[in-house]
C-alpha positions as CSV (number, residue, x, y, z in Angstrom):
1,M,0.0,0.0,0.0
2,H,1.3,3.5,-0.9
3,R,0.0,6.9,0.2
4,F,-1.1,9.3,-2.4
5,S,-1.3,13.0,-1.5
6,T,-4.2,14.7,-3.4
7,P,-5.7,18.2,-3.2
8,W,-8.6,16.6,-1.2
9,G,-6.6,14.6,1.3
10,E,-4.2,11.6,1.8
11,L,-5.3,8.3,0.2
12,D,-3.9,4.8,0.9
13,L,-4.1,3.0,-2.5
14,T,-3.3,-0.4,-3.7
15,R,-3.3,-2.3,-7.0
16,H,-5.1,-5.6,-7.3
17,P,-4.1,-8.3,-6.5
18,A,-1.8,-6.8,-3.8
19,D,1.7,-8.4,-4.2
20,P,4.3,-7.4,-1.6
21,R,7.0,-8.3,-4.2
22,D,5.6,-5.8,-6.7
23,Q,6.4,-2.2,-5.7
24,L,4.4,-0.6,-8.5
25,R,2.1,2.1,-7.2
26,A,-1.6,2.6,-8.0
27,W,-1.1,6.0,-9.5
28,D,1.6,8.0,-11.3
29,A,2.6,11.5,-12.1
30,A,-0.2,11.8,-14.8
31,D,-2.9,11.1,-12.2
32,D,-1.3,13.6,-9.8
33,Y,-1.1,16.3,-12.5
34,L,-4.7,15.7,-13.6
35,L,-6.1,16.0,-10.0
36,R,-4.1,19.1,-9.2
37,H,-5.4,20.7,-12.4
38,L,-9.0,19.8,-11.6
39,A,-8.6,21.3,-8.1
40,Q,-7.2,24.6,-9.4
41,E,-9.2,25.1,-12.6
42,G,-11.8,22.3,-12.9
43,P,-15.3,22.0,-11.5
44,G,-13.9,20.7,-8.2
45,P,-14.6,17.5,-6.4
46,E,-18.3,18.2,-5.8
47,G,-19.3,20.0,-9.0
48,G,-22.6,19.4,-10.6
49,G,-23.5,17.3,-13.6
50,T,-22.2,13.9,-14.6
51,T,-18.6,13.1,-14.3
52,V,-17.1,10.2,-16.3
53,L,-13.7,8.7,-15.7
54,L,-12.4,6.8,-18.7
55,G,-9.4,4.6,-18.2
56,D,-8.8,5.1,-14.5
57,R,-6.3,2.4,-14.0
58,W,-6.4,1.4,-10.3
59,G,-9.1,3.7,-9.0
60,A,-6.8,6.6,-7.9
61,L,-9.0,9.1,-9.8
62,A,-12.3,7.6,-8.7
63,T,-11.2,7.5,-5.1
64,A,-10.0,11.1,-5.1
65,L,-13.1,12.3,-6.9
66,A,-15.6,10.1,-5.1
67,A,-17.5,13.2,-3.7
68,R,-18.6,13.9,-7.3
69,H,-20.3,10.5,-7.6
70,P,-18.5,9.8,-10.9
71,V,-19.0,7.0,-13.4
72,Q,-15.8,5.0,-13.9
73,I,-15.5,3.2,-17.3
74,S,-12.8,0.5,-17.3
75,D,-11.8,-2.5,-19.4
76,S,-9.9,-4.1,-16.5
77,Y,-11.4,-6.5,-14.0
78,L,-8.3,-6.1,-11.8
79,G,-8.6,-2.3,-12.1
80,Q,-12.2,-2.5,-11.0
81,Q,-11.4,-4.7,-8.0
82,A,-8.6,-2.2,-7.0
83,T,-11.1,0.6,-7.3
84,R,-13.6,-1.2,-5.0
85,A,-10.9,-1.9,-2.4
86,N,-9.6,1.7,-2.5
87,L,-13.1,3.2,-2.2
88,R,-14.0,0.8,0.6
89,R,-10.9,2.1,2.5
90,I,-12.5,5.6,2.6
91,G,-16.1,4.4,3.0
92,A,-17.1,5.5,-0.4
93,E,-18.1,2.3,-2.1
94,D,-21.6,3.6,-3.0
95,Q,-20.4,6.9,-4.4
96,V,-18.9,5.6,-7.7
97,R,-20.7,3.8,-10.4
98,L,-18.4,1.2,-12.1
99,L,-19.1,0.4,-15.8
100,S,-17.1,-1.8,-18.1
101,T,-16.2,-1.0,-21.7
102,R,-19.0,-3.3,-22.8
103,D,-21.7,-1.4,-20.9
104,A,-23.7,1.5,-22.4
105,P,-22.1,4.8,-21.3
106,P,-24.2,7.6,-19.6
107,E,-26.4,9.6,-21.9
108,R,-25.0,12.9,-20.8
109,V,-21.4,13.8,-19.8
110,D,-20.6,17.2,-18.2
111,L,-17.0,16.4,-17.1
112,L,-15.0,13.8,-19.1
113,V,-11.7,12.8,-17.5
114,V,-9.6,10.5,-19.6
115,R,-6.6,8.6,-18.4
116,V,-5.0,7.9,-21.8
117,P,-4.7,4.1,-22.2
118,K,-1.8,2.2,-23.7
119,S,-4.0,1.1,-26.6
120,L,-4.8,3.9,-29.1
121,A,-7.5,1.6,-30.5
122,L,-9.3,1.4,-27.1
123,L,-9.2,5.2,-26.8
124,E,-10.6,5.6,-30.3
125,D,-13.4,3.1,-29.6
126,R,-14.4,4.7,-26.3
127,L,-14.3,8.3,-27.6
128,H,-16.7,7.2,-30.3
129,A,-19.0,5.6,-27.7
130,L,-19.0,8.7,-25.5
131,A,-19.2,11.4,-28.3
132,P,-23.0,11.4,-28.4
133,A,-23.1,12.2,-24.7
134,V,-20.7,15.1,-24.9
135,H,-22.1,18.6,-25.4
136,A,-20.7,22.1,-26.0
137,G,-20.4,22.7,-22.3
138,T,-18.6,19.5,-21.4
139,V,-15.2,19.9,-19.9
140,V,-12.8,17.3,-21.4
141,V,-9.4,16.8,-19.9
142,G,-7.0,13.9,-20.4
143,A,-3.7,12.9,-18.9
144,G,-0.8,10.6,-19.6
145,M,2.9,10.3,-19.4
146,V,4.8,12.0,-22.2
147,T,5.5,8.5,-23.7
148,E,1.8,7.9,-23.9
149,I,0.6,11.1,-25.6
150,H,1.5,11.4,-29.3
151,T,0.3,13.4,-32.2
152,S,-1.9,10.5,-33.1
153,T,-3.5,10.7,-29.6
154,L,-4.4,14.4,-30.0
155,A,-5.6,13.7,-33.5
156,L,-8.2,11.2,-32.1
157,F,-9.6,13.7,-29.6
158,E,-9.7,16.4,-32.4
159,R,-11.4,14.1,-35.0
160,I,-14.0,12.6,-32.7
161,L,-14.7,15.3,-30.1
162,G,-13.3,18.7,-31.1
163,P,-10.2,21.1,-31.1
164,T,-7.5,19.7,-28.9
165,R,-4.2,21.0,-27.4
166,T,-1.7,19.7,-24.9
167,S,-0.1,21.2,-21.9
168,L,3.6,21.6,-21.0
169,A,5.1,18.5,-19.4
170,V,5.3,18.3,-15.6
171,R,7.3,15.4,-14.1
172,K,7.1,13.7,-17.5
173,A,3.3,14.0,-17.6
174,R,1.1,16.0,-19.9
175,L,-2.6,17.1,-19.9
176,V,-4.9,17.0,-22.9
177,H,-7.5,19.8,-23.2
178,C,-10.3,19.3,-25.7
179,T,-13.1,21.7,-26.6
180,P,-16.2,19.7,-27.8
181,D,-17.6,20.6,-31.1
182,P,-21.3,19.4,-31.4
183,D,-21.2,20.0,-35.1
184,L,-18.7,17.4,-35.8
185,P,-20.2,14.5,-37.8
186,R,-20.8,11.4,-35.6
187,T,-19.2,8.4,-37.2
188,P,-19.3,4.8,-35.9
189,S,-16.3,3.1,-34.3
190,P,-14.3,1.0,-36.7
191,W,-14.1,-1.7,-34.0
192,P,-14.3,-4.7,-33.8
193,L,-11.8,-5.8,-36.4
194,R,-12.1,-9.2,-38.1
195,Y,-9.6,-11.0,-40.3
196,A,-8.7,-14.5,-41.5
197,L,-5.8,-16.3,-40.0
198,P,-3.0,-17.6,-42.2
199,D,-2.6,-21.2,-43.3
200,G,-0.2,-23.6,-41.7
201,I,-1.2,-23.1,-38.1
202,G,-3.2,-26.2,-37.5
203,A,-6.9,-26.3,-36.6
204,M,-7.4,-22.5,-37.0
205,S,-5.8,-22.2,-40.4
206,G,-7.8,-19.8,-42.6
207,R,-10.5,-19.2,-39.9
208,E,-11.8,-15.8,-38.9
209,V,-11.0,-14.1,-35.6
210,T,-12.7,-11.1,-34.0
211,N,-10.7,-8.4,-32.1
212,H,-12.4,-5.7,-30.1
213,A,-10.4,-2.5,-29.5
214,G,-7.6,-2.9,-26.9
215,V,-7.0,-6.6,-27.4
216,F,-3.3,-7.5,-27.9
217,C,-2.1,-7.7,-31.5
218,A,-5.6,-6.9,-32.8
219,D,-4.7,-6.6,-36.5
220,R,-2.6,-9.7,-36.9
221,L,-1.7,-13.1,-35.3
222,D,1.2,-12.5,-33.0
223,L,4.3,-14.7,-33.5
224,G,4.2,-16.3,-30.1
225,T,0.6,-17.5,-30.5
226,R,1.4,-18.7,-34.0
227,L,4.3,-20.9,-32.7
228,L,2.1,-22.4,-30.0
229,L,-0.8,-23.1,-32.5
230,T,1.5,-25.2,-34.6
231,H,2.5,-27.3,-31.6
232,L,-0.8,-27.8,-29.7
233,P,-1.1,-31.2,-28.2
234,R,-3.4,-33.7,-29.9
235,R,-6.0,-34.8,-27.4
236,E,-9.3,-36.7,-27.5
237,G,-12.2,-37.2,-25.1
238,Q,-13.8,-34.7,-22.7
239,D,-10.8,-32.7,-21.5
240,R,-11.3,-29.4,-19.7
241,V,-9.0,-26.9,-21.4
242,I,-8.3,-23.4,-20.0
243,D,-7.3,-20.6,-22.4
244,L,-5.6,-18.5,-19.7
245,G,-5.4,-14.8,-20.6
246,C,-7.4,-15.7,-23.7
247,G,-7.2,-12.4,-25.6
248,N,-9.2,-13.0,-28.8
249,G,-9.6,-16.7,-27.9
250,V,-7.6,-18.2,-30.7
251,L,-5.8,-20.9,-28.6
252,G,-9.0,-22.1,-26.8
253,T,-10.9,-22.1,-30.1
254,A,-8.2,-24.1,-31.7
255,A,-8.4,-26.7,-28.9
256,A,-12.2,-26.9,-29.3
257,V,-12.0,-27.2,-33.1
258,A,-9.4,-30.0,-32.9
259,N,-11.3,-31.8,-30.1
260,P,-15.1,-31.0,-30.2
261,G,-15.5,-33.2,-27.1
262,S,-13.5,-30.9,-24.9
263,E,-14.9,-28.3,-22.5
264,V,-13.1,-24.9,-22.9
265,V,-12.9,-22.2,-20.3
266,F,-11.8,-18.8,-21.7
267,T,-10.6,-16.5,-18.9
268,D,-9.2,-13.0,-19.0
269,E,-9.3,-9.9,-16.9
270,S,-10.2,-7.7,-19.9
271,H,-13.8,-7.2,-20.8
272,Q,-12.8,-6.5,-24.4
273,A,-10.8,-9.7,-24.6
274,L,-13.6,-11.9,-23.4
275,A,-16.0,-10.3,-25.9
276,S,-13.4,-11.0,-28.6
277,A,-12.9,-14.6,-27.5
278,E,-16.6,-15.3,-27.4
279,A,-17.1,-13.9,-30.9
280,T,-14.1,-15.9,-32.3
281,F,-15.3,-19.1,-30.6
282,H,-18.9,-18.9,-31.8
283,A,-17.8,-18.1,-35.4
284,N,-15.7,-21.3,-35.5
285,A,-16.7,-24.0,-33.0
286,A,-19.2,-26.7,-33.7
287,L,-22.7,-26.3,-32.3
288,E,-22.2,-29.1,-29.7
289,A,-19.0,-27.5,-28.6
290,R,-20.6,-24.2,-27.9
291,E,-22.7,-25.7,-25.1
292,R,-19.5,-26.7,-23.3
293,A,-17.7,-23.3,-23.4
294,R,-17.5,-20.8,-20.6
295,F,-16.2,-17.3,-20.6
296,V,-14.9,-16.1,-17.2
297,L,-13.9,-12.6,-16.2
298,A,-11.3,-13.2,-13.5
299,D,-7.8,-12.7,-12.0
300,A,-5.8,-15.3,-14.1
301,A,-7.3,-18.8,-13.5
302,A,-8.7,-17.9,-10.1
303,G,-12.3,-18.3,-11.4
304,V,-11.7,-22.0,-12.3
305,P,-12.4,-24.7,-9.7
306,A,-9.2,-26.2,-8.1
307,G,-8.0,-29.4,-9.6
308,S,-10.5,-29.5,-12.4
309,A,-8.4,-28.8,-15.6
310,D,-6.5,-31.2,-17.9
311,L,-4.7,-28.6,-20.0
312,V,-3.9,-24.9,-19.6
313,L,-2.8,-22.8,-22.6
314,N,-1.1,-19.5,-21.8
315,N,0.7,-16.7,-23.6
316,P,1.5,-14.5,-20.6
317,P,2.1,-10.7,-20.9
318,F,5.1,-9.1,-19.3
319,H,3.7,-5.5,-19.0
320,S,1.2,-3.9,-16.7
321,H,0.2,-0.8,-18.7
322,R,3.7,0.5,-19.5
323,A,5.6,-1.0,-16.6
324,T,7.6,-4.2,-17.3
325,T,6.9,-6.8,-14.7
326,D,6.6,-10.5,-14.2
327,A,3.8,-10.2,-11.6
328,T,1.1,-11.2,-14.1
329,A,3.0,-14.3,-15.3
330,R,3.7,-15.3,-11.7
331,R,0.0,-15.0,-10.9
332,M,-1.0,-16.9,-14.0
333,F,1.4,-19.8,-13.4
334,G,0.3,-20.1,-9.7
335,T,-3.4,-20.1,-10.5
336,A,-2.9,-22.5,-13.4
337,R,-1.1,-25.0,-11.1
338,A,-4.0,-24.8,-8.7
339,A,-6.6,-25.3,-11.4
340,L,-4.8,-28.4,-12.8
341,H,-5.4,-31.9,-11.5
342,P,-2.4,-34.1,-10.8
343,G,-1.0,-35.0,-14.2
344,G,-2.6,-31.9,-15.9
345,E,-0.3,-29.8,-18.1
346,L,0.5,-26.2,-18.5
347,W,1.7,-25.1,-22.0
348,V,3.3,-21.7,-22.2
349,V,4.7,-19.7,-25.1
350,A,6.8,-16.7,-24.2
351,N,9.8,-14.6,-25.2
352,R,13.0,-16.6,-24.6
353,H,14.7,-13.9,-22.6
354,L,12.0,-13.9,-19.9
355,G,13.4,-17.2,-18.5
356,H,10.0,-18.6,-17.4
357,H,11.4,-22.1,-17.4
358,T,13.2,-21.3,-14.2
359,R,10.0,-20.2,-12.4
360,L,8.0,-23.2,-13.8
361,R,10.6,-25.7,-12.6
362,R,10.5,-24.1,-9.1
363,L,6.7,-24.1,-9.1
364,F,5.9,-27.5,-10.8
365,G,9.1,-29.4,-10.1
366,N,9.6,-29.9,-13.9
367,C,9.6,-28.0,-17.2
368,E,10.3,-29.2,-20.7
369,V,11.1,-27.1,-23.8
370,L,8.9,-28.4,-26.6
371,S,9.8,-26.0,-29.3
372,S,11.7,-22.7,-29.9
373,D,12.7,-20.2,-32.5
374,P,15.1,-17.2,-32.2
375,K,12.5,-15.2,-30.2
376,F,10.0,-17.5,-28.6
377,V,9.9,-20.8,-26.7
378,V,7.1,-23.3,-26.0
379,L,7.3,-24.8,-22.5
380,R,5.4,-27.6,-20.8
381,A,5.0,-28.2,-17.0
382,V,3.1,-31.1,-15.5
383,R,1.3,-30.9,-12.2
């Protein structure tokens, strides 16, 4: 837990799940810059109208601005859980309405606060969704680190909402100021994106995938997943397979197509990812297989009953927003082991330099290299 000094008091904030080995804070200089700007020049913490917080990562903004009764819109289950915990700490659980990126946004927005996301596509999609609710009097202010705000970022605000400018940098953070133009034509979001997979990748060769905005590698098949697809184990019968951190669901769908008798559990902490996986699966799986699929919003494999899985497929990330960390992979491997029954297998594809084989040997007592190329490695650990 770390203490965050805001214009409206001291807040003790945590990420979720709390990990004492991970010293990353629940806010950064961009959150601080944004709150201080609002305190000095904005409507203030208790101003009238509807306040929407888009992309608030761990609830720092929602907790500081709880007196405004804002609406937080987030793609992250973990971010939402952190927000709930941080609000509970100050007794403000009922003061903030939490929505996902899959929910309909408010019909009117008077203050739009945007924490610029890592994904430009997600920003584009959400600005399109919010544009009808923005009016000429809406105050629109965004924030991000200087590495997160580019000309293309400002161009999105300008094209979708109205004239946009950026502030000077303070502690490597910038603000984005946008003046809504109600006369701008309202165009639909270009998302989701659909494309056909290449040949030569096993059961998913030539099949269509769906990618909602913000999903990893949304416009192409990433090379790590491609390597794992070409080495998926051949299985028969009624296996329970977990596509852990499923993204667009290609791995789990491949398992279901290759073995229609299997039950596949797609799990991810991203609302956008689960929506993508569900669309990909239903476009490709046999009708009988669809009845045995589940889509679980959860922290890694924590939503799967212990000792119930035969096979876990995983392509773990090594970033949390823009911070490089192995915390997510650690959590994935630990919950995967708990979900597997004795003899169950975890198959992982990852960048070679991450050295996940060492952690898997320590956790499972074994780890085998099944395939590799100059950049990626496919690993198998048996419970």
